[in-house]
N, C-alpha and C positions, 0 to 999 in steps of 0.2 A: 485749335479748339475741337472739343468733341462735337461731332456733327450727327444730328439725328434727322430722321425723316418721319412724316412728310413735312413740307413747308406749311405753316399755319398762317392763315389770313388774320390780320389784326387791323381794326379800324382806327385804333387809338394807341398812343404810346403807353398809356396806362395798362391796356390789355397786353401789350408787348412785354412790358416789365414783369407781368405775372407769369410769363413762360419760363420753363426750366432752362438753365444754362445749357448750351449745346443744341438748343432747338432752332431750326430754321424758321424765320418769321418773314412775313410779307406785309408791309404797311401800304395799303391800297388807297388811303386818303392822303392828300398832299400835306406834307410837313414843312415847316419853315426852318431854314438854316440861320442860326444865331451866332455861331462862332466858326470862322474859317479855319482850315487845317494848317495854315501857316501862322496862326496867332500864337500858339503855345509851343514850347520847345519839344514837347512829346508828340506834337502834330495831331492831337485829337481835335475834334470839333463837336459842336452840339446842334441838335435839332429839337424842335418842339411843336406841339399842336398849334394850329392857327388860333385857337381859343385861349392859348397860354395856360391851359389846365395842367399840362404835364410836359416834361422835357426829358431828354436822355443824352448821355455822352456817346460819341460815335467815333469809329475809326474806319478807314476804307482800304480796300485792296488797291494795289498799284494799277494804273491804267484807267481808273474811273474819271469821269468828267470833273473839272475844277468847279467847285461850288462857291458862289458868292453870297454875301449876307443878304437875307431876304428871299433867296431862291426857294421856290416851292418844289418839293421832290416827293416821289413815291419810290419805294426801295424794297430790296430783299437783302437779308443778312442773317447772321448767326447771333443769337442772344448769348451774352457772356458777362463777366464781371471783371473789373480791374483788380489790382493787388490789394485794394482796401475794401473790396466787396461792393463797390458801386456798380449798378447795372449798366451795361453798355450794349451797343449793337455793332458788330463787325460787318460793315456793309460790303456785300459782294457784287451788287448791281444797283445802279440808279435807273429806274424804269421810266420815269418821266421827269423832266426838269423845265420849269418856267421861271421867268424873272418876276420878282415881287418887291414890294417896298421893304426897306430895312426894318428889322424887328424893333418893337418897343418893349422895354422891360416891364415886368409886373412889380409894382411897388409893394414892398413888404416891410412891416415893422420887425424889430428884433425877435419878438416871440414867434413870428411866422417863419423867419429864416431858421431859427433854432429848433423848430417843431419836429415831431416824430413823423415817420412815414417816408416813403420814397418818391411820392408824386412830385415834390418840388426839386428833388435832386436832378440836375441837368437843365433846370429852367433858368432863363435869363431874368434876373431880378434886379431891383434897385432898392437900396436901403440907405440910411443916413444916420448920423450921430456924431458924438464927440470922441476924438481919439483918446482912449484911456490907457493904451499901452503901445509902445513901438519896439519891435525886436532890435537887439543890439546891432544886427547886420542889416537892418532895414528891409528884411524879406517879408515882413507882414506887420499889420497893426490890428488893433481891436477897436471897434466902434460901438458906442452905447447910445441908444436913442432915449435913454431914461427908464427903460424897462428893466435894466439890470440883469439881463439874461447871463447865464454862466454855462460853460461847456466842460468844467472840471479841470481846466488848466490853471486856474487861479486868477485868470484875467476876466474882466467884466465886458460883456458885449459880444459882437460878432467878429470872427476873424476875417480879415481881408488880406489875401495873398498878393504881394507886390513883386514876386519873383516867378521864374519859370516861363517867361515869354521870349519869343524869338526876337522881338524888339523891346529892350528893357524899358520899364517905366522910369521916367525922369522926374515926375512930379514929386517934390519933397513934402512929406507930411511930418507933423510934429505933435507931441502930446498937447492936448487942449484944442487942436484944430477942430472945427465943425466941418464935416465932410459928407458928401453924397457920393455913392459908389454904385456903378452898374457892372454886372458880370454874371456868368453862369455860376450856379450854386453846386458845389461838389463836396468831396471828402478829402481831407489831408491828414497826415500822420503827425502827432505831437508826442514824442516818446512812445509809450505803449498805448496811447489813446488815439482814437480816430474821431476827428471833429469836423463839423461843417464849416465851410469857408466860401466866400465869394471871391472869384478871380476876375478882376477887371482885365479887359482885353487890350488896354493901352491907356495913355494919358487922357484921351478923350472921354474915358469912362469915369474919371475922377473930377469932382467939383469941390473946391475949398471955398467956404463962405466967410 
């Protein structure tokens, strides 16, 4: 990463996201860990504000402490973006770490999940709806809560990724199922499009009604 100086103090993830890529940032208010680094195959994890107002995708240097769900941390790192343009922080040091209760997701309707802006990207959310489409390789589905949102792919609803985990999801979903899903909200590639998607962290994040 391109590294700039000096380190800029940020009290919120929202203010951290506003910094230019390559800037050193210091989050001096405790943030909550919502995804562990051993959950997804690319080893990223997520943190968010205790108020659940904003979240961010993160990766860390080797040798840093192991983080558990719900841990409260303050940190220093470099602001960057992944290959799809989603803001991230490359954590270089965990300054404080305390145990906390496991995170609760923020309930969001389809229009909220698909909305514009970067505040909700990286946030742990829960949504629900009817399965309107299932990929032929079962790597993702679309859920529609009745609002009929569209992301330009030709499918109705919100994309839910079922692939890319260190421990594969075994819960089978079918067209017409009514499902509730929890996971961090992020970006995925669909052909030439970049669309929003929820990534459940395992079978426990999926409920079939």
